[in-house]
Residue frames relative to the residue before (quaternion, step in Angstrom):
aa qw qx qy qz dx dy dz
M 1.0000 0.0000 0.0000 0.0000 0.00 0.00 0.00
T 0.3156 -0.7468 0.5524 0.1940 3.58 -0.82 0.90
T 0.6627 -0.4922 0.3789 0.4184 3.53 -1.32 0.26
A 0.6310 0.5509 -0.3394 0.4279 3.62 0.93 -0.73
T 0.7183 0.4182 -0.2632 0.4897 3.58 0.90 -0.85
A 0.5967 0.5732 -0.3534 0.4364 3.59 1.17 -0.48
T 0.7292 0.4198 -0.2407 0.4838 3.56 1.08 -0.76
Q 0.5096 0.6254 -0.4420 0.3921 3.68 1.19 -0.15
T 0.2942 -0.7284 0.5869 0.1961 3.55 -1.04 0.76
I 0.2300 -0.7598 0.5970 0.1161 3.55 -0.86 0.93
S 0.3680 -0.7207 0.5386 0.2349 3.60 -0.73 0.97
R 0.1089 -0.7799 0.6155 0.0330 3.51 -1.00 0.90
R 0.2975 -0.7285 0.5965 0.1578 3.50 -1.29 0.59
R 0.2434 -0.7404 0.6102 0.1421 3.52 -1.22 0.56
V 0.0944 -0.7930 0.6016 0.0207 3.57 -0.65 1.19
R 0.0179 -0.7918 0.6098 -0.0297 3.54 -0.88 1.03
V 0.2305 -0.7131 0.6475 0.1381 3.51 -1.24 0.73
W 0.1762 -0.8123 0.5542 0.0442 3.50 -0.74 1.18
F 0.1194 -0.7108 0.6878 0.0864 3.55 -1.18 0.76
G 0.7819 -0.1307 0.0249 0.6090 3.53 0.00 1.33
E 0.7736 -0.2673 0.2217 0.5300 3.60 -0.59 -1.14
H 0.5864 0.5858 -0.3423 0.4425 3.59 1.33 0.10
V 0.3289 -0.7076 0.5886 0.2115 3.61 -0.93 0.90
I 0.1319 -0.8099 0.5684 0.0595 3.59 -0.74 1.06
A 0.7709 0.0893 -0.0983 0.6230 3.59 1.33 -0.14
D 0.0546 -0.7813 0.6207 -0.0346 3.57 -0.97 0.94
Y 0.0704 0.8090 -0.5733 0.1091 3.62 -0.67 1.13
N 0.1115 -0.7893 0.6015 0.0525 3.55 -0.99 0.86
A 0.1741 0.7905 -0.5648 0.1606 3.57 -0.85 0.97
E 0.6432 -0.4376 0.4229 0.4648 3.54 -1.37 -0.09
P 0.6928 -0.5353 0.2830 0.3916 3.56 -1.12 0.63
A 0.6639 0.5090 -0.3336 0.4345 3.67 0.88 -0.72
L 0.6670 0.4808 -0.2886 0.4905 3.57 1.02 -0.87
A 0.6325 0.5370 -0.3304 0.4499 3.56 0.98 -0.82
E 0.6461 0.5177 -0.3215 0.4596 3.58 0.96 -0.81
R 0.6556 0.5052 -0.3113 0.4669 3.60 0.95 -0.83
Y 0.6429 0.5164 -0.3131 0.4711 3.53 1.06 -0.87
A 0.6543 0.5210 -0.3151 0.4486 3.60 0.90 -0.90
D 0.6439 0.5154 -0.3187 0.4671 3.58 1.03 -0.83
A 0.6756 0.5023 -0.2947 0.4521 3.54 0.94 -0.92
M 0.6682 0.4874 -0.2938 0.4792 3.60 1.06 -0.78
S 0.6080 0.5261 -0.3657 0.4688 3.60 1.11 -0.58
R 0.6629 0.4713 -0.3209 0.4852 3.65 1.01 -0.64
R 0.6739 0.5093 -0.2886 0.4508 3.57 0.96 -0.93
F 0.7905 0.2024 -0.0900 0.5710 3.62 0.94 -0.91
A 0.0335 -0.8266 0.5613 -0.0238 3.56 0.62 1.15
G 0.7517 0.3417 -0.2619 0.4995 3.56 -0.84 0.92
L 0.6694 0.4423 -0.3152 0.5069 3.66 1.15 -0.30
R 0.5003 -0.6398 0.4893 0.3176 3.53 -1.15 0.54
V 0.0907 -0.7698 0.6317 0.0120 3.55 -1.00 1.03
T 0.1137 -0.8123 0.5710 0.0343 3.59 -0.68 1.08
N 0.1083 -0.7679 0.6293 0.0515 3.56 -1.17 0.72
D 0.0722 0.8413 -0.5197 0.1300 3.56 0.09 1.32
P 0.5234 -0.6082 0.4675 0.3710 3.61 -1.11 0.49
M 0.4673 -0.6464 0.5177 0.3095 3.58 -1.09 0.69
P 0.4751 -0.6725 0.4760 0.3087 3.53 -0.98 0.83
D 0.4870 -0.6271 0.5027 0.3418 3.55 -1.13 0.59
V 0.2514 -0.7772 0.5629 0.1265 3.55 -0.83 0.99
D 0.2613 -0.7948 0.5304 0.1365 3.59 -0.64 1.08
K 0.7756 0.2446 -0.1659 0.5577 3.62 1.08 -0.51
L 0.5723 -0.5948 0.4588 0.3290 3.48 -1.24 0.55
P 0.5485 -0.5937 0.4336 0.3983 3.61 -1.06 0.48
D 0.6266 -0.5292 0.4115 0.3975 3.55 -1.26 0.50
P 0.5118 -0.6474 0.4596 0.3282 3.58 -1.06 0.76
L 0.5459 -0.6010 0.4631 0.3555 3.52 -1.19 0.52
P 0.5590 -0.5973 0.4197 0.3932 3.66 -1.03 0.56
G 0.6024 -0.5511 0.4359 0.3786 3.57 -1.24 0.47
E 0.6564 -0.5142 0.3809 0.3995 3.53 -1.31 0.22
R 0.6939 0.4071 -0.2919 0.5172 3.60 1.04 -0.62
M 0.3348 -0.7609 0.5253 0.1820 3.54 -0.87 0.92
W 0.7844 0.1018 -0.0812 0.6064 3.62 1.25 -0.23
D 0.5398 -0.6603 0.4291 0.2977 3.51 -1.22 0.50
V 0.6780 0.4628 -0.2704 0.5031 3.56 1.21 -0.53
A 0.3662 -0.7296 0.5305 0.2283 3.57 -0.75 1.01
P 0.5225 -0.6258 0.4632 0.3475 3.65 -1.03 0.69
R 0.4526 -0.6863 0.5025 0.2677 3.60 -1.18 0.60
């Protein structure tokens, strides 16, 4: 991967299948794949709401995962 391709931002879409107010499926992909997925989910879950929204731009990195040790003092 070159520096030019590494710095390009790729727009992604978020497809969700809703059962009332509950999300029962959540999928993130490039626009073409997201559209195919949304079409497939609309056929599979006829009658349920399927949304295909742009992913928000994230300005900060996600929080790091906790370390393997859960405490600093070893058990006796």
